[in-house]
SEROLUM-628029 format. One record per residue: y, z, x of N, C-alpha, C in turn; residue in three letters. Coordinates in steps of 0.05 Angstrom, whole numbers, padded with zeros to 5 digits, always signed. Layout:
<rs>
YZXYZXYZXALA...
</rs>
This chain:
<rs>
-00027+00005+00021-00002-00005+00003+00022-00002+00018MET+00040-00018+00012+00067-00019+00019+00087+00008+00025ASN+00092+00021+00039+00108+00043+00036+00137+00034+00022ALA+00150+00021+00036+00175+00005+00024+00178-00003-00004GLN+00159-00018-00012+00150-00024-00036+00145+00004-00058GLN+00131+00018-00049+00131+00049-00059+00152+00059-00071LEU+00170+00063-00043+00192+00074-00045+00212+00066-00069GLU+00213+00038-00065+00232+00020-00084+00220+00026-00113LYS+00200+00021-00121+00188+00025-00148+00196+00053-00158VAL+00188+00072-00138+00192+00102-00144+00222+00107-00156ARG+00236+00099-00139+00266+00112-00135+00289+00094-00147ASN+00287+00070-00142+00308+00053-00147+00317+00047-00179GLU+00341+00042-00189+00349+00035-00205+00335+00002-00213ASP+00331-00006-00235+00322-00039-00241+00297-00040-00256GLY+00287-00055-00260+00270-00063-00283+00246-00085-00273PHE+00227-00084-00282+00199-00105-00272+00206-00133-00292VAL+00208-00154-00277+00213-00179-00298+00180-00185-00306ALA+00171-00188-00324+00151-00204-00328+00149-00235-00332ALA+00139-00244-00309+00134-00275-00308+00110-00283-00306LEU+00091-00270-00333+00062-00276-00325+00052-00285-00347ASP+00064-00302-00367+00051-00314-00386+00028-00334-00377GLN+00004-00330-00393-00014-00342-00382-00019-00368-00403SER-00044-00378-00399-00049-00406-00416-00041-00412-00445GLY-00053-00386-00458-00047-00385-00482-00021-00387-00493GLY+00001-00367-00480+00022-00365-00485+00041-00389-00475SER+00036-00401-00452+00053-00424-00441+00066-00437-00457THR+00046-00457-00476+00067-00476-00493+00085-00465-00509PRO+00082-00435-00519+00107-00427-00535+00131-00421-00514LYS+00125-00408-00491+00145-00407-00473+00162-00432-00461ALA+00146-00448-00458+00160-00473-00450+00179-00484-00473LEU+00160-00482-00499+00177-00494-00520+00209-00476-00525GLY+00203-00451-00523+00232-00436-00524+00248-00440-00501LEU+00238-00455-00479+00255-00462-00460+00267-00491-00460TYR+00259-00509-00483+00273-00532-00486+00254-00550-00478GLY+00222-00541-00468+00208-00572-00465+00188-00569-00488ILE+00181-00597-00494+00163-00596-00523+00135-00606-00507GLU+00118-00598-00527+00092-00608-00515+00088-00637-00514GLU+00105-00657-00525+00100-00682-00518+00108-00686-00496SER+00124-00666-00474+00130-00680-00449+00117-00674-00428SER+00087-00661-00437+00066-00656-00423+00038-00672-00429TYR+00021-00679-00413-00009-00693-00424-00028-00676-00422ALA-00027-00659-00406-00046-00641-00403-00038-00613-00388ASN-00065-00602-00378-00057-00571-00370-00043-00566-00349ASP-00059-00591-00331-00041-00586-00308-00011-00594-00307GLY-00003-00616-00321+00027-00616-00320+00042-00592-00333GLU+00027-00580-00356+00037-00554-00370+00041-00534-00353MET+00025-00536-00331+00028-00508-00312+00052-00516-00292PHE+00054-00540-00278+00073-00549-00264+00097-00549-00276ASP+00107-00554-00300+00135-00546-00318+00137-00515-00310LEU+00111-00500-00320+00116-00476-00325+00126-00457-00295MET+00111-00469-00265+00120-00468-00248+00150-00471-00240HIS+00157-00497-00247+00185-00504-00246+00207-00479-00257GLN+00197-00477-00282+00214-00452-00296+00217-00428-00281MET+00189-00417-00275+00191-00386-00261+00201-00395-00235ARG+00203-00412-00217+00215-00418-00193+00246-00414-00198ALA+00255-00432-00218+00284-00436-00221+00292-00406-00232ARG+00274-00387-00245+00292-00367-00249+00287-00347-00223ILE+00265-00348-00209+00260-00331-00180+00286-00337-00167ILE+00291-00365-00160+00306-00377-00137+00336-00370-00145THR+00342-00365-00167+00367-00361-00183+00380-00341-00167SER+00408-00343-00158+00424-00322-00147+00424-00294-00158PRO+00418-00300-00187+00422-00274-00205+00396-00255-00201ALA+00377-00271-00195+00349-00254-00197+00342-00242-00161PHE+00347-00215-00162+00343-00210-00137+00339-00173-00139ASN+00332-00162-00119+00326-00131-00112+00347-00113-00121GLY+00369-00125-00126+00393-00108-00128+00393-00093-00162ASP+00384-00112-00176+00379-00102-00208+00340-00107-00217ARG+00331-00117-00201+00302-00122-00212+00286-00105-00187ILE+00265-00088-00194+00248-00079-00174+00226-00092-00170LEU+00215-00104-00197+00190-00122-00186+00185-00145-00206GLY+00166-00163-00205+00156-00182-00222+00136-00185-00224ALA+00119-00191-00245+00092-00193-00253+00087-00225-00255ILE+00070-00231-00238+00062-00254-00237+00034-00267-00243LEU+00039-00291-00260+00014-00300-00271-00007-00311-00243PHE-00032-00313-00246-00053-00318-00219-00049-00341-00206GLU-00043-00359-00223-00034-00388-00210-00010-00387-00201MET+00016-00375-00211+00037-00371-00199+00038-00356-00170THR+00014-00336-00167+00009-00324-00143+00001-00342-00128MET-00018-00365-00131-00026-00383-00110-00010-00412-00108ASP+00012-00408-00120+00032-00429-00108+00057-00417-00094ARG+00072-00437-00090+00094-00435-00069+00120-00438-00085GLN+00146-00420-00064+00172-00421-00081+00183-00425-00048ILE+00196-00452-00049+00204-00461-00023+00192-00460+00004GLU+00170-00465+00000+00148-00468+00022+00137-00443+00029GLY+00141-00419+00016+00129-00391+00019+00115-00387-00010ARG+00091-00370-00003+00073-00360-00022+00096-00344-00039ASP+00089-00344-00068+00106-00334-00086+00108-00306-00079THR+00090-00291-00076+00092-00260-00071+00105-00259-00042ALA+00101-00271-00022+00110-00268-00004+00149-00274-00001GLU+00150-00296-00020+00179-00296-00026+00192-00274-00037TYR+00178-00271-00064+00196-00244-00080+00196-00228-00061LEU+00181-00213-00038+00193-00190-00024+00209-00201+00000TRP+00202-00216+00009+00217-00228+00037+00244-00238+00035GLY+00244-00253+00010+00267-00267+00004+00290-00249-00014GLU+00276-00238-00032+00288-00222-00051+00288-00192-00062LYS+00269-00186-00038+00266-00155-00043+00254-00146-00066SER+00244-00161-00079+00231-00154-00107+00197-00152-00105VAL+00189-00130-00118+00167-00125-00110+00137-00139-00125VAL+00120-00150-00114+00107-00171-00128+00082-00156-00144PRO+00078-00161-00170+00055-00152-00182+00040-00174-00195PHE+00014-00177-00202-00009-00195-00209-00019-00185-00232LEU-00014-00202-00258-00029-00201-00280-00066-00211-00280LYS-00075-00189-00282-00108-00193-00271-00127-00195-00300VAL-00120-00192-00322-00135-00192-00347-00134-00222-00353ASP-00157-00227-00364-00170-00255-00380-00169-00260-00405LYS-00149-00244-00419-00138-00244-00444-00154-00220-00458GLY-00150-00228-00486-00163-00204-00506-00190-00208-00525LEU-00206-00188-00525-00226-00194-00536-00222-00193-00565ALA-00246-00198-00585-00240-00200-00616-00234-00169-00624ASP-00221-00174-00643-00208-00143-00652-00238-00127-00666GLU-00237-00101-00662-00258-00079-00669-00241-00060-00671ALA-00247-00039-00693-00235-00018-00697-00206-00015-00689ASP-00196-00037-00704-00162-00039-00701-00152-00045-00677GLY-00169-00051-00662-00155-00056-00630-00172-00079-00615ALA-00159-00089-00596-00172-00112-00580-00169-00099-00546GLN-00199-00100-00543-00197-00091-00512-00195-00119-00490VAL-00200-00115-00468-00195-00135-00455-00224-00149-00450MET-00223-00173-00451-00250-00198-00445-00254-00183-00412LYS-00284-00187-00407-00298-00182-00381-00281-00192-00359PRO-00281-00188-00333-00271-00192-00312-00285-00196-00280MET-00304-00213-00290-00324-00214-00270-00317-00217-00242PRO-00298-00234-00237-00289-00239-00215-00267-00223-00202ASP-00261-00200-00217-00239-00182-00215-00244-00174-00179LEU-00254-00164-00171-00265-00160-00139-00252-00177-00118ALA-00257-00201-00123-00245-00228-00109-00216-00229-00118SER-00209-00229-00135-00185-00232-00146-00161-00210-00131LEU-00178-00185-00135-00162-00158-00116-00156-00164-00088LEU-00186-00179-00077-00176-00183-00046-00159-00208-00042ASP-00161-00224-00063-00134-00247-00049-00107-00237-00058ARG-00105-00216-00080-00079-00203-00084-00073-00191-00060ALA-00091-00175-00046-00079-00155-00020-00072-00176+00005ASN-00091-00198+00002-00086-00219+00028-00055-00230+00017GLU-00043-00233-00006-00023-00251-00008+00002-00225-00009LYS-00001-00197-00013+00017-00182-00006+00032-00172-00028GLY+00012-00171-00049+00013-00159-00075+00014-00131-00076VAL+00031-00120-00091+00033-00086-00090+00018-00074-00109PHE+00022-00081-00138+00001-00085-00155-00008-00094-00178GLY-00022-00088-00199-00033-00112-00216-00022-00095-00248THR-00029-00115-00263-00019-00115-00295-00046-00119-00316LYS-00052-00107-00334-00072-00119-00356-00069-00109-00372MET-00065-00122-00406-00062-00119-00430-00084-00118-00446ARG-00081-00093-00470-00098-00096-00489-00082-00093-00511SER-00088-00089-00537-00069-00091-00565-00085-00074-00582VAL-00068-00054-00589-00078-00034-00608-00059-00043-00638ILE-00075-00044-00664-00062-00049-00684-00063-00029-00702LYS-00088-00011-00697-00081+00009-00720-00092+00040-00712LEU-00084+00059-00724-00081+00081-00711-00115+00090-00723ALA-00132+00083-00706-00160+00083-00705-00170+00101-00676ASN-00182+00121-00677-00184+00139-00654-00209+00120-00640GLN-00228+00108-00646-00245+00095-00633-00231+00073-00622ALA-00219+00058-00631-00205+00032-00624-00183+00041-00604GLY-00172+00068-00604-00150+00072-00582-00168+00082-00558VAL-00186+00093-00561-00201+00107-00541-00217+00083-00527ASN-00218+00066-00541-00238+00042-00528-00222+00029-00502ALA-00190+00029-00520-00169+00010-00498-00160+00026-00477VAL-00161+00046-00479-00151+00072-00458-00175+00073-00438VAL-00201+00074-00448-00219+00081-00436-00224+00057-00416ASP-00224+00038-00427-00226+00014-00410-00211+00008-00385GLN-00179+00011-00399-00157+00012-00378-00162+00028-00359GLN-00161+00049-00354-00171+00064-00339-00201+00065-00317PHE-00219+00052-00332-00240+00043-00317-00231+00023-00300ASP-00224-00002-00310-00214-00021-00287-00197-00010-00272VAL-00171+00009-00283-00155+00018-00269-00164+00027-00238GLY-00185+00045-00247-00199+00062-00220-00212+00039-00198HIS-00220+00014-00209-00227-00003-00189-00205-00013-00181GLN-00180-00021-00184-00153-00026-00180-00148-00007-00155ILE-00146+00015-00166-00133+00041-00143-00151+00036-00121LEU-00176+00033-00121-00200+00029-00104-00192+00010-00079ASP-00182-00014-00092-00168-00038-00073-00144-00032-00061ALA-00133-00007-00067-00111-00003-00056-00086-00009-00068GLY-00089-00019-00092-00068-00034-00108-00057-00013-00133LEU-00030-00014-00141-00024+00006-00163-00031-00011-00189VAL-00046-00002-00208-00046-00016-00234-00023-00002-00256PRO-00013-00030-00264+00002-00025-00295-00018-00028-00318ILE-00017-00003-00331-00040-00002-00349-00024-00008-00376ILE-00034-00027-00394-00016-00035-00419-00030-00033-00441GLU-00033-00013-00454-00039-00012-00483-00013-00016-00505PRO-00014-00039-00503+00009-00051-00522+00003-00038-00550GLU+00019-00030-00568+00014-00027-00594+00032-00048-00609ILE+00016-00058-00632+00032-00079-00644+00060-00076-00654ASP+00079-00078-00653+00104-00070-00665+00107-00068-00698ILE+00086-00090-00702+00086-00090-00733+00063-00078-00749ASN+00048-00065-00730+00032-00038-00745+00035-00031-00764SER+00024-00028-00788+00033-00002-00809+00032+00022-00801PRO+00016+00033-00779+00005+00058-00773+00021+00061-00741GLU+00041+00045-00731+00049+00047-00708+00058+00072-00701LYS+00069+00094-00717+00074+00120-00705+00047+00135-00701ALA+00030+00132-00715+00010+00149-00720-00005+00135-00691GLN-00010+00113-00687-00022+00098-00669-00010+00113-00637ALA+00014+00113-00636+00028+00123-00614+00018+00153-00610GLU+00011+00170-00628+00005+00197-00626-00020+00199-00610GLU-00043+00176-00621-00066+00175-00607-00066+00166-00579LEU-00045+00152-00574-00052+00138-00552-00037+00158-00528LEU-00018+00165-00534-00004+00192-00513-00028+00213-00507ARG-00039+00218-00527-00060+00237-00523-00081+00227-00504SER-00091+00206-00510-00106+00190-00495-00102+00187-00464ALA-00084+00174-00464-00065+00169-00434-00065+00198-00421ILE-00054+00216-00429-00055+00241-00419-00078+00249-00404THR-00098+00244-00421-00125+00262-00415-00136+00249-00390ALA-00130+00219-00394-00139+00209-00368-00124+00206-00343HIS-00094+00214-00352-00075+00217-00327-00082+00242-00312ALA-00089+00262-00330-00096+00290-00315-00114+00289-00299ASP-00139+00265-00300-00157+00272-00278-00158+00253-00258GLN-00134+00238-00254-00131+00226-00232-00127+00245-00206LEU-00139+00234-00180-00134+00250-00161-00110+00248-00142SER-00104+00268-00128-00081+00269-00107-00079+00241-00092ASP-00057+00228-00096-00057+00201-00085-00058+00175-00106GLY-00071+00181-00127-00074+00161-00148-00056+00158-00161GLN-00041+00143-00161-00016+00126-00178-00027+00110-00199LEU-00011+00109-00222-00015+00085-00241+00011+00083-00256VAL+00020+00058-00258+00043+00055-00283+00032+00053-00311MET+00051+00054-00321+00045+00048-00353+00065+00027-00364LEU+00051+00009-00378+00071-00008-00400+00069-00001-00421LYS+00087+00011-00441+00083+00016-00468+00098+00007-00483LEU+00095+00003-00509+00108-00009-00533+00130+00013-00538THR+00157+00001-00541+00174+00022-00547+00172+00040-00573LEU+00173+00062-00570+00162+00083-00591+00179+00092-00613PRO+00170+00094-00639+00193+00097-00661+00205+00118-00656ASP+00197+00148-00636+00211+00169-00626+00221+00163-00605ILE+00251+00174-00604+00259+00164-00574+00243+00192-00558ASP+00246+00183-00534+00230+00202-00512+00205+00215-00516ASN+00191+00197-00532+00164+00202-00541+00146+00207-00518PHE+00147+00195-00498+00131+00186-00477+00145+00202-00448TYR+00166+00226-00458+00176+00244-00433+00151+00251-00414ALA+00138+00262-00422+00118+00278-00408+00105+00266-00389ASP+00098+00237-00400+00086+00216-00386+00106+00204-00365LEU+00127+00207-00367+00151+00198-00351+00150+00216-00327VAL+00146+00239-00332+00147+00262-00311+00120+00265-00299GLN+00098+00253-00311+00068+00255-00299+00074+00255-00269HIS+00060+00273-00258+00058+00267-00225+00043+00245-00218PRO+00025+00235-00231+00004+00211-00226+00014+00185-00233ARG+00040+00189-00251+00049+00165-00262+00077+00160-00246VAL+00072+00135-00231+00093+00119-00218+00120+00114-00231LEU+00117+00098-00254+00136+00096-00273+00119+00086-00295ARG+00144+00086-00317+00131+00083-00348+00151+00058-00348VAL+00145+00034-00355+00160+00012-00363+00152+00004-00394VAL+00169-00014-00410+00172-00017-00434+00166-00049-00440ALA+00148-00057-00454+00150-00082-00464+00169-00085-00486LEU+00175-00113-00489+00192-00119-00505+00184-00127-00534SER+00150-00132-00538+00134-00134-00557+00149-00151-00582GLY+00162-00171-00582+00171-00185-00602+00195-00176-00615GLY+00210-00159-00601+00239-00146-00613+00259-00168-00594TYR+00274-00173-00611+00298-00186-00592+00306-00174-00568SER+00325-00189-00553+00336-00174-00529+00350-00147-00531ARG+00369-00153-00556+00386-00135-00563+00371-00112-00575MET+00354-00117-00588+00338-00092-00609+00327-00078-00583GLU+00305-00096-00562+00293-00076-00547+00311-00061-00522ALA+00331-00074-00515+00353-00062-00498+00361-00032-00515ASN+00368-00038-00540+00378-00017-00555+00359+00012-00552THR+00332+00003-00567+00311+00022-00563+00305+00031-00538ARG+00311+00018-00510+00299+00024-00490+00322+00039-00482LEU+00345+00048-00484+00366+00061-00473+00363+00086-00487SER+00358+00092-00506+00347+00120-00519+00319+00130-00508ARG+00312+00119-00491+00285+00129-00484+00292+00138-00451ASN+00302+00161-00442+00306+00166-00412+00284+00166-00394ASN+00289+00152-00368+00270+00149-00351+00250+00124-00354GLY+00255+00113-00375+00234+00087-00382+00246+00065-00373VAL+00236+00044-00364+00249+00018-00348+00236+00002-00366ILE+00256-00027-00363+00244-00049-00376+00216-00070-00359ALA+00201-00074-00379+00179-00094-00365+00185-00119-00385SER+00206-00136-00388+00207-00153-00409+00205-00179-00399PHE+00184-00198-00419+00180-00225-00415+00194-00242-00426SER+00190-00245-00460+00203-00267-00478+00232-00256-00477ARG+00241-00235-00481+00270-00224-00478+00287-00229-00457ALA+00267-00231-00434+00279-00237-00409+00293-00271-00402LEU+00273-00280-00415+00279-00310-00417+00292-00325-00441THR+00305-00302-00458+00317-00312-00482+00343-00330-00473GLU+00345-00342-00488+00368-00361-00479+00372-00383-00458GLY+00348-00380-00440+00346-00399-00418+00338-00432-00430LEU+00346-00454-00420+00340-00473-00430+00338-00498-00406ASP+00319-00510-00402+00311-00531-00386+00339-00552-00378ALA+00351-00555-00402+00373-00571-00403+00401-00554-00390ASN+00404-00533-00383+00426-00517-00377+00431-00529-00344GLN+00456-00532-00342+00465-00538-00314+00457-00514-00305SER+00456-00515-00273+00450-00492-00256+00466-00472-00258ASP+00491-00474-00261+00520-00460-00271+00512-00441-00293GLU+00505-00458-00318+00501-00447-00344+00474-00427-00343GLU+00456-00437-00336+00429-00425-00325+00434-00399-00317PHE+00448-00392-00290+00448-00376-00270+00466-00354-00287ASN+00486-00361-00299+00504-00349-00308+00491-00337-00338ALA+00479-00345-00350+00455-00335-00379+00441-00318-00364MET+00428-00321-00346+00404-00308-00333+00414-00272-00321LEU+00443-00288-00307+00456-00258-00298+00466-00239-00321SER+00469-00251-00337+00482-00232-00363+00454-00225-00381GLY+00439-00238-00376+00410-00221-00393+00400-00203-00367THR+00401-00205-00344+00388-00187-00331+00410-00158-00328ILE+00438-00164-00327+00449-00141-00326+00444-00122-00347GLN+00448-00136-00377+00440-00120-00399+00412-00108-00402SER+00391-00116-00388+00364-00102-00386+00369-00082-00366ILE+00385-00087-00343+00386-00071-00321+00405-00039-00338PHE+00426-00046-00346+00437-00021-00354+00418-00009-00375GLU+00407-00020-00396+00387-00004-00409+00372+00011-00400ALA+00354+00000-00375+00335+00011-00357+00349+00037-00340SER+00376+00039-00342+00389+00061-00325+00388+00087-00339LYS+00387+00087-00362+00394+00111-00378+00369+00137-00370SER
</rs>
């Protein structure tokens, strides 16, 4: 583990940029960016366009370690280059932004009001490659839709089981048990989730650190005890479908929680914008998320 990166993530103001849209969400992300599906003929062309979008964001003067602590990358982004350098190396060496890697392979079918992650048979080799590329940590996402104890436990148990494998590889896992913001039982699910996460965090050993990526809660500062937990490096919040304004407003009411927004980060960016327009829009967005994360 890189000590400088650990220090930055632990102590500096800022937020984590989520640039990890995968295959299923890429067409929607490109569409919001002004690139229609008719613009590409196959997945290869689609991912080329997605990488161009991510590279434009990362190379923008607005995107740097002054306001951004880290960036979560899709595996294919980690394997590509920006300005002739591996993406993770460019992020840290050029921008002072700590690189993370999305490692999950998507969601299994819903059971007990939740979706656990699909199996990750190649995780060990992926973690080896992440270490070789200079990646600091990982991210993996599950989804909780109802306040079902069995479903919540299945999600959290799996997240921490895989998290231990990631810790053993010398990386810091971002554990993301997202609660659907449209859940009719959101507040009750948050109660179950907080208890389940706390039980697992309490069992971590000295030197084992995890990050948590959580849906913005209905009750302000609901996760305050986890923010202060000695085994939790940072608690970050996903935007979860809220508009950037709504996500920022909710985030600013949760002390010590910082953003890790994806769609809310790229909201308003367009492939047809001039560099001046693009950079100005991105800088304004980054500043608003940065300010909301400072509370």
